[in-house]
N, C-alpha and C positions, 0 to 999 in steps of 0.2 A: 929690428924694428917692432915686429909682431910682439915679441916677447915685451918690449918696453910699454907698447900700447896695452897689452894685457895687464901689465903691472900698474899702470896709471889707473885703469878702469877699477882694478881691485882696491887701490888705495882710496880713490873717491867713494867706492861703495862701503869701505869700512869706515871712512869719516862720516858719511850720511848716516851709517848705522849707529855710530858712536853718539851722534848728536841727537838722535831720537831718545826721549826720556819716557820712562814706563809711568804712566799714571795709575796710581794705586786706586783699585776699585773696592769700595766697602762691600763686605760680604752682606747678602740678603738678610733681613731679619729672620729669625727662625719661625717657622710656621706655627700657628696656635695649636696648642695641645688637641688631640682627638678626644671628643667627648666620651668618657668612659662607659662601658654599658653598665646599666643600672637595672636590676631585677625588681618588679613590684610585686609586694606580697599583699599587703591590705592598707598600704598608705601612699599618699602622693602630696607633695609640697609645691605650690604655685609661687613663684618670686614675682612680685611687682613692685619696681623701685626699692624701697628700703624694706618693704613688709613681707611676710612670708604667711600664707594661708595652707594650713595643713588639715587634710581630711585623713582619718585612719579609722577604717571601719564606719561607725555611726557617729564617730567623735570629731568635732571641729573645733580646731584651736588656730587662732591668728597671732601673729608677732608683729608688733609696731605697726598697726594700721593706722594710715592717716586718718584725720577727723571724718573726712567724707567717706572714706573707705569703711570706717567703723560703724558710721550711721547706717550705711547700706548693709553691712553683714551682720549686724547685731542681732536681728530678729531670730537667726538661725544659729548664732554663735554659742559655743558652750563655755569656752574659756578664751580669755586675752592675756597674753604675756606681754610684758612691756620691758624693754631693756634699758631705756633711758627716758627722762620726762619728755612727755609730748608737748608740743605747742599749745594745745588747748584740749579741753574735754568738750566733745561736741553736745549741743542739746538735742533732745528728741531720742536719745538712746535709752533702752530700758535700764533701770537703775539697779536691777538686781543681778546684772552681768557680772560673772565671777573673773576677778582680775588679780593677776600675780604681777609683782613689780618690785624694784628697790623700795626701802622705807621711805626715802624722801619723795618718791612719787605716789605711794599709797597715800599719805596724808592729803596731799592735793586731790586724788581722786575721791577720797571719802568727803571732802570739803565740797566737791562737786556732786555729791549725792550718791556715789557708788559705795554702798555699805559693805559689799562683798569683795573689797580690794584687801589683799593679803600681801604682807611684806615678806620677802625671801632673801636671806643673807647667805654668805658663803657657807656652804656645806649643809644648809637647810635642804630638807627633802619634803615633798608634797605629793600626794597621789590625787590625781584628776581623773574622775570616773562618771560614768553613766552605765545604765544596765547593759551587761554584757561586754564592757570595754574598759580599760584604764591605762593610764600612763603615770609614771613617776617623773616629777620634775626636781632637778637638783640645781641650785644657783652657784655661780662662780662670780663673785663680786669684787670689784676695784673702783678705784676713784679715777676718772678719766681725766689726764693733765690737761687738756685743752678747755674742758668745760668747768673742772673742778667738782662735778656731779658724780654721785654713786651711780654705777652703771653694772648691770647683770648680763652674765652669759648664762645660757641654760642647757643642761644635759636632759634630754627626753628619752626615757626608757620605756618602750612600748611592750604590751604584753606578749608579743611574739618573738621578744628577744633582740629587736632592732634598737640601737642605740644611735640616737642623733643629737649633734651639738650645734648651738647657735652661738655665734661669738658677740653679736650686738657690738657696742662700742669698746670693747675690751682691747686696752693696748698694753697693759701691764702683764708681761710674759712671765713674771714671777708668779702671779695669782694662777696662770693657766698652767704652770709647772706644777705647783703644788696638787692642783685638781688632777692633773695627770698621774701623779704618783698614786694617789688614792684610787684611781680608776684601775690602774695596773696592779695594785694590791689586791683589789676586788675581782680580778681575772675577766675584767670588761674590755670590749674593743668597740670602737665606734665604726659604724657603717657609713654614716654620713657627717661631714662637718660644714656648716655654712660660715664662711668667713667675710666679713666686710674688710674692704681694703679702699685705700686712696694713695695718690702721690704725695710726697712729702710736702709741707708747706713751705713757701718760698721764705728764706730768711732764717730756716731752722728752728721755727717755733714749735710748740708741742703738737704731737699727733692726735687727732680726734679718732682716726682709724688707722691700723698698721699700714705702713708703706710697702712697696715691694719686698723688701728684706723682711720687714716684720711678719708679712703674711705667710710667706715661706717657712719662716722659723715657727710660727703658730702652727701651720699644718704640719710640720715635722714632728712637733711636740705631741699635738693631738693623735697623729697616726691613723687616720680614718682610712677606710677602703677608697672612699672618693672624697676630696675636698672641692666644694662649689664655691667660687671666688666671686663676690659681689663687688663690682667696680663703683665706688661713691664719688669717683671724681679724678678724671685724667691719669688713671692707672697706665703705667709704661709697659707695654708687653714684652718688650726685649729685657727691660731690668727684671721683670717678674720672671721670665724664663730662666734668665741667668741666676736669679736668686734661688730657684728651686733645684737648679743644677748643683748650687753649691751646698745643698741641704741632703741629708740622708732620708730619703722619703720613698717608700716602697709603694704607696697608693697612687691612684689616679687623681688628676685634678683638671679643672677648666675654669675659665671666666664666664659666667652666665650671661646670656643675652637678657636685654631689658625685660622681657617676659618669658620665664622658663617654667617648665613642669618638670618636677624631680620625682621619679617614683622611688619608694623604698618598702 
């Protein structure tokens, strides 16, 4: 009787165990990458929204400032780099400001009274200088499929050997690849790359900025020591992490906060 009772208890326990279903638990998302250590020599880049303000020694360069920010910064600004056409050119800004931009932007800038607007196309190189300091600027140009506008990325080569790349609205990886071939042929390495990114548009339309896969591929092509990713809208952190995992990329990377200071 005791054996029979033990058998019944065991059988009931086994049935209850068999009836339990294991509910799969989704793995936690990967933690955001730790911000790589960055050494400051003589420069710093401050990110705010889609703009970059660069201070290097006594040289001040701004990239894609909004009209209000440009009006505020212009009195002490040495050079303005424009990657794509701004919404407007603000009034009240000194008209002798030196501007570097794609050709279809410089025409509008000159029409607004900026006589020192200079067009820079793919492979063109320009030296920006003031007493005691200089930087070479080289353009990487392509047409953005979402806007059909010419857009520039820029390589900045500072006089202390630091090389910084700014992607702008570049989506065409062919143009980036050709630029990288030339960079490698010249034996140059990037210390920093600022890469804009955003989620893919709903419905599969053309990308204005690279999505998660595109930004990881661009960073891998450029091969900087540190890639600073600027989220322009709804970037998926898990997809981005997976995209970098699928690339051969030896450098560090992180997604910049809304206001970030990057030494170089």
